[in-house]
N, C-alpha and C positions, 0 to 999 in steps of 0.2 A: 495411677491418678495423685494428685499433687496435696499436700497439705490443702494450702489454699481452697482446693475443689472442693478438700473430704469435710472441712470447716461448712463450706457454702452449702452442702446436704449436707451436713447434721444441724443446721438451723433453719434448713426449709424442715424437717422432722421436729425437729423444734417447735417451729409454730403451729406446725398441724396437732401436735399432740396437744398444747396448749388448747387449740380451734374445739379437740375434743373433749378435752376437759371440764369447759365451759359450757357446750351443749350437755356434757353430763349432769353436769350440777344445775341444768337450767330443768331437765327433766327430772332429779332429784325434788327442785321445788315442786314441779307439778303431784310430782308423789306425796310429798306431804302436805298440800294443799287436798287428795284426795282423802289422802289419811287421818286426814283430822276431819273430814267432811263424817267419814265413816265410822270415827270414834278409834281407830287402831292405832298401837305404839310404836313409834319409827323403831325402834329398836326393832328385827328379827333375824336371830341368830341363823335358823334356818337359810334363809334367802342369800344373810353376808356367806356362810360356808360355799353355799349353791356359786357364788359368784366366784369364790376365790378356786373355787377347783376348775369351773368354767375356765378363769387367766393360764390355771394352771393346764389345761388339756391343750390348749390353742397354745402356749409357750413349749408344750413339751420339754425334753428335755435343753433349750436352747438358750434358758435363762433361768441362771439360779433360784433357785426355789425360795430361798433365804431373801435373797430379795425382793422377788417375786408378790412373797406374802406379804411383807415389808411397806411395798406400792400397794398392796388392793387395801390391806387394813389402813393405811393413810387418807386414799379417795373413798371407803366407806367408811372412815373418821366425820370427813369434811361432805360428805353425799348426806350423812345424816343431820348435820349440822346447814345446809341444806336444805331439808326436812322442817324443821323446827320453826 
């Protein structure tokens, strides 16, 4: 595969990542509205741990654990912002 082709493939993947993140944050906003209605705090440490473990399980050993942890923390941080 040539460099140009590889870069084009990465562009497609990056676009998918952005679409999925938008979808995730839209759902986080819905969750925030539901939590507000139910009087539930935005922060749920148990759920955060569950999400991180789910990422690790699906990544298996193919992704650097430190990278994955930082990525999940960042996603969760902005998901909470979307919930407020």
